[in-house]
C-alpha positions as CSV (number, residue, x, y, z in Angstrom):
1,M,8.8,162.7,113.1
2,G,9.7,162.6,116.8
3,S,11.5,160.0,118.8
4,I,9.2,157.5,120.6
5,V,12.0,155.5,122.2
6,S,15.3,156.9,123.5
7,V,18.0,154.6,124.9
8,N,21.3,155.9,126.3
9,N,24.1,153.7,127.5
10,L,21.8,150.9,128.7
11,K,23.4,148.1,130.6
12,K,22.2,144.8,132.1
13,S,24.2,141.9,133.6
14,F,23.3,138.5,134.9
15,G,26.0,137.6,137.4
16,K,29.3,138.0,135.6
17,V,27.7,137.9,132.2
18,E,27.0,141.3,130.6
19,A,24.0,140.7,128.4
20,V,23.6,144.3,127.3
21,S,26.7,146.5,127.2
22,G,26.1,150.2,126.9
23,C,23.4,150.3,124.1
24,S,22.3,153.7,122.8
25,F,19.8,154.3,120.0
26,E,16.5,156.1,119.2
27,I,13.4,154.9,117.5
28,N,11.2,157.3,115.6
29,S,7.4,157.4,115.7
30,G,5.6,155.5,112.9
31,E,8.5,153.3,111.8
32,I,9.3,149.6,112.0
33,F,12.6,149.3,113.8
34,G,14.3,145.9,113.4
35,L,16.6,144.7,116.1
36,I,18.8,142.1,114.4
37,G,21.4,139.8,115.6
38,P,22.1,136.1,116.4
39,D,21.1,134.2,119.5
40,G,22.8,135.6,122.6
41,A,23.2,139.1,121.0
42,G,21.1,140.7,123.8
43,K,18.0,141.4,121.8
44,T,15.5,139.8,124.2
45,T,17.0,141.5,127.3
46,T,16.9,144.8,125.5
47,L,13.3,144.4,124.5
48,R,12.3,143.3,128.0
49,M,13.8,146.5,129.4
50,L,12.0,148.6,126.8
51,A,8.7,146.8,127.7
52,G,9.2,147.7,131.4
53,I,9.3,144.2,132.7
54,M,13.0,144.2,133.5
55,H,15.1,146.9,135.1
56,Q,18.3,148.0,133.6
57,D,21.5,148.1,135.9
58,S,22.3,151.6,134.5
59,G,21.6,153.9,131.6
60,E,18.6,155.9,130.6
61,C,15.5,154.6,128.8
62,T,12.5,156.7,127.8
63,V,9.5,155.1,126.1
64,L,6.4,157.0,124.9
65,G,7.6,159.9,127.1
66,Y,7.8,157.7,130.2
67,R,11.1,157.2,132.0
68,L,11.8,153.5,132.7
69,P,11.7,151.7,135.0
70,K,10.2,154.4,137.4
71,E,7.2,155.2,135.1
72,A,6.9,151.7,133.5
73,E,3.2,151.3,134.4
74,G,2.2,154.4,132.5
75,A,4.1,153.2,129.4
76,K,2.6,149.7,129.5
77,E,-0.9,151.2,129.1
78,H,0.1,152.3,125.6
79,M,2.2,149.4,124.4
80,G,1.8,145.8,123.3
81,Y,4.5,143.3,124.1
82,M,4.7,139.9,122.4
83,P,7.4,137.7,123.9
84,Q,9.0,134.7,122.2
85,K,6.6,132.4,124.0
86,F,3.3,134.1,124.1
87,S,0.8,132.3,126.4
88,L,-2.3,131.4,124.5
89,Y,-5.1,129.3,126.0
90,T,-5.1,126.2,123.8
91,D,-8.4,125.0,125.0
92,L,-10.1,128.3,124.0
93,T,-11.1,129.3,120.5
94,V,-9.5,132.2,118.7
95,Q,-12.4,134.5,119.6
96,E,-12.4,133.3,123.2
97,N,-8.7,134.1,123.5
98,M,-9.5,137.6,122.3
99,E,-12.3,138.0,124.8
100,F,-10.0,136.9,127.6
101,F,-7.3,139.5,126.7
102,A,-10.1,142.1,126.2
103,D,-11.1,141.4,129.8
104,I,-7.6,142.0,131.0
105,F,-7.6,145.5,129.5
106,S,-11.2,146.1,130.7
107,I,-12.6,146.4,127.2
108,D,-16.3,145.9,127.1
109,R,-18.0,143.5,124.7
110,M,-19.5,146.2,122.4
111,T,-16.0,147.8,121.9
112,L,-14.5,144.3,121.4
113,A,-17.0,143.5,118.7
114,K,-16.0,146.6,116.8
115,R,-12.3,145.9,117.1
116,L,-12.4,142.1,116.6
117,E,-13.7,142.0,113.0
118,P,-11.0,144.3,111.4
119,L,-8.3,142.4,113.4
120,L,-9.6,139.0,112.1
121,K,-9.6,140.4,108.6
122,M,-6.1,141.9,108.8
123,T,-4.6,138.7,110.2
124,R,-6.6,136.4,107.8
125,L,-8.0,134.5,110.8
126,E,-11.7,135.3,110.2
127,P,-12.4,131.7,108.9
128,F,-10.8,130.3,112.0
129,K,-12.3,132.3,114.8
130,D,-14.2,129.3,116.2
131,R,-11.2,127.0,116.0
132,L,-9.4,126.0,119.3
133,A,-6.0,127.8,119.6
134,G,-4.4,124.4,120.2
135,N,-5.4,123.3,116.7
136,L,-3.9,126.3,114.9
137,S,-0.7,126.0,112.9
138,G,2.5,127.8,114.2
139,G,2.0,130.7,111.9
140,M,-1.7,131.1,112.9
141,K,-0.8,131.0,116.6
142,Q,1.6,133.9,116.0
143,K,-1.1,135.9,114.3
144,L,-3.5,135.2,117.2
145,A,-0.8,136.3,119.6
146,L,-0.4,139.5,117.6
147,M,-4.1,140.1,117.7
148,C,-4.1,139.8,121.5
149,T,-1.3,142.4,121.8
150,L,-3.3,144.8,119.6
151,I,-6.7,144.5,121.3
152,H,-6.2,147.7,123.4
153,R,-4.9,149.7,120.4
154,P,-1.3,150.4,121.6
155,K,0.8,153.2,120.2
156,L,3.9,151.0,120.4
157,L,4.2,147.3,119.6
158,I,7.3,145.3,120.8
159,L,7.7,141.8,119.2
160,D,10.4,139.4,120.2
161,E,11.4,137.1,117.3
162,P,7.8,136.7,116.2
163,T,8.7,134.7,113.0
164,T,11.2,132.3,114.5
165,G,10.2,128.7,113.7
166,V,7.5,129.9,111.2
167,D,7.5,128.6,107.6
168,P,8.6,131.0,104.9
169,V,5.1,131.7,103.5
170,S,3.8,132.5,107.0
171,R,6.8,134.7,107.7
172,R,6.0,136.8,104.6
173,E,2.3,137.0,105.5
174,F,3.3,138.1,109.1
175,W,5.5,140.9,107.8
176,E,2.8,142.1,105.4
177,I,0.5,142.3,108.4
178,L,3.1,144.4,110.3
179,Q,3.3,146.8,107.3
180,E,-0.5,147.2,107.6
181,I,-0.2,147.9,111.3
182,R,2.4,150.6,110.7
183,T,0.2,152.4,108.2
184,E,-2.3,152.8,111.0
185,G,0.2,154.9,113.0
186,V,1.6,152.2,115.3
187,T,5.4,152.1,115.9
188,L,6.9,148.6,115.9
189,I,10.1,147.2,117.4
190,V,10.7,143.7,116.0
191,S,13.7,141.5,116.9
192,T,14.8,138.7,114.6
193,P,17.8,136.5,114.0
194,Y,17.0,136.5,110.2
195,M,19.1,139.1,108.4
196,D,17.0,139.1,105.3
197,E,14.0,140.4,107.4
198,A,15.8,143.8,107.6
199,E,14.4,144.6,104.2
200,W,10.9,144.9,105.8
201,C,12.1,147.5,108.3
202,S,12.2,151.3,108.1
203,R,15.4,151.2,110.1
204,V,17.6,148.5,111.6
205,G,19.8,148.1,114.6
206,L,22.5,145.4,114.6
207,M,23.4,143.7,117.9
208,Y,26.2,141.3,118.7
209,A,27.5,140.0,122.1
210,G,25.5,142.6,124.0
211,K,26.7,145.5,122.0
212,F,24.8,147.8,119.7
213,L,26.9,147.9,116.5
214,M,25.1,150.4,114.3
215,S,21.7,151.6,113.0
216,G,20.2,153.0,109.9
217,S,17.9,152.2,107.0
218,P,18.7,149.0,105.1
219,V,20.0,151.1,102.2
220,E,22.2,153.2,104.5
221,L,23.7,150.2,106.1
222,K,24.5,148.5,102.8
223,K,26.1,151.6,101.5
224,S,28.3,151.8,104.6
225,I,30.2,148.5,103.8
226,K,33.8,149.0,102.8
227,S,34.3,145.5,101.5
228,S,33.5,144.0,98.1
229,V,31.2,141.0,97.7
230,Y,31.6,138.4,94.9
231,E,29.8,135.2,93.9
232,V,32.1,132.4,92.7
233,T,30.9,129.3,90.8
234,G,33.2,126.4,90.3
235,N,34.9,123.5,92.1
236,S,34.4,123.8,95.9
237,E,37.8,122.6,96.9
238,K,39.6,124.8,94.3
239,I,37.6,127.8,95.6
240,K,38.5,127.2,99.2
241,E,42.1,126.5,98.4
242,S,42.4,129.7,96.3
243,A,41.0,131.8,99.2
244,K,43.4,130.4,101.8
245,G,45.8,133.0,103.3
246,L,44.1,136.1,101.8
247,A,44.8,138.7,104.4
248,S,41.6,140.7,103.8
249,L,39.2,137.8,103.5
250,E,36.2,138.5,105.8
251,D,33.8,135.7,104.8
252,L,33.7,132.7,102.5
253,R,30.6,130.6,102.6
254,P,28.6,128.3,100.2
255,L,25.3,129.7,99.0
256,G,23.3,127.4,96.7
257,A,25.3,126.6,93.6
258,H,28.1,129.1,94.3
259,Y,30.3,130.5,97.0
260,R,30.0,134.0,98.4
261,I,33.3,135.8,99.1
262,V,33.6,139.0,101.1
263,I,37.0,140.8,100.8
264,S,38.2,144.2,101.9
265,D,41.2,144.6,99.6
266,E,40.8,144.3,95.8
267,S,44.5,143.4,95.5
268,D,43.6,140.1,97.3
269,M,40.8,139.5,94.9
270,E,43.3,139.7,92.0
271,I,45.4,137.1,93.8
272,F,42.3,134.9,94.1
273,R,41.6,135.3,90.4
274,Q,45.2,134.3,89.5
275,R,45.1,131.3,91.7
276,I,41.7,129.9,90.5
277,G,42.4,130.8,86.9
278,A,39.7,129.9,84.3
279,D,38.2,127.2,86.5
280,A,35.6,129.4,88.0
281,Q,33.1,132.1,87.2
282,I,33.3,135.3,89.3
283,R,30.9,138.1,89.4
284,K,30.2,141.1,91.7
285,A,27.3,140.5,94.0
286,A,24.8,142.8,95.7
287,V,25.6,143.7,99.3
288,T,23.3,142.2,102.0
289,I,22.7,143.1,105.6
290,E,24.4,139.9,106.5
291,D,27.5,141.1,104.7
292,V,27.4,144.4,106.7
293,F,27.0,142.4,109.9
294,I,30.0,140.1,109.1
295,E,32.1,143.2,108.3
296,K,31.3,144.8,111.7
297,I,32.1,141.7,113.8
298,T,35.3,140.6,112.0
């Protein structure tokens, strides 16, 4: 499995603000690579450079064998890019939007007809092909935008936070569609602020404050964590008071009916147990990508 994207020491600044600070990573052919981090991490700027629509200040970037930005036009012929705000024509139907984007890529109507039916089936939009795009739900609009980026059969698909603002059911459906696309040999780069979406990815890259922290499969990242994670159920005030002053405390946050505590020194956990006594239930918890992320930035 060869590298389809190679990035080395990529940098981009806007005035005095360094949006991307020396990122280096590779993306393999046929995988879903998740670029994960909070707002302001530098994800969008990174993807715009990979898509060839923004020039880096320095560093090397090769996409599909093309060196960017010099050979960006060649790369664009083989990639699909879906920005956060994809421009659909709300006064056109689903099918008419597809016809419009087919015209942009000089795809004739006979070829479009062959491609349109499987795309409609895959995105579950077949019953809505005659509906105006402006009357679609948020999740359906994202599916239509995805179809538009696929119409020319790209080898690489770059999606910038495609599930932000979408309801949980539509989010799951969208990721299921992305899995189908991957099985057809398309490589996908997907950015998201949702840490739990890492589980849908072949590999994940974590970004924070313009820096690329680490990459690996979800399993590899979770194995890398040195801290221990516990779930504590009991009185909220007693839990927070018992955790005060613990030197190795990395994170303490409410999660449903319990608190999640991340701690790097087991001796501090013993102190916590002694403080809280029998007033709480404590159990070891499974590590999440969010736990890995918190450990890396604290």
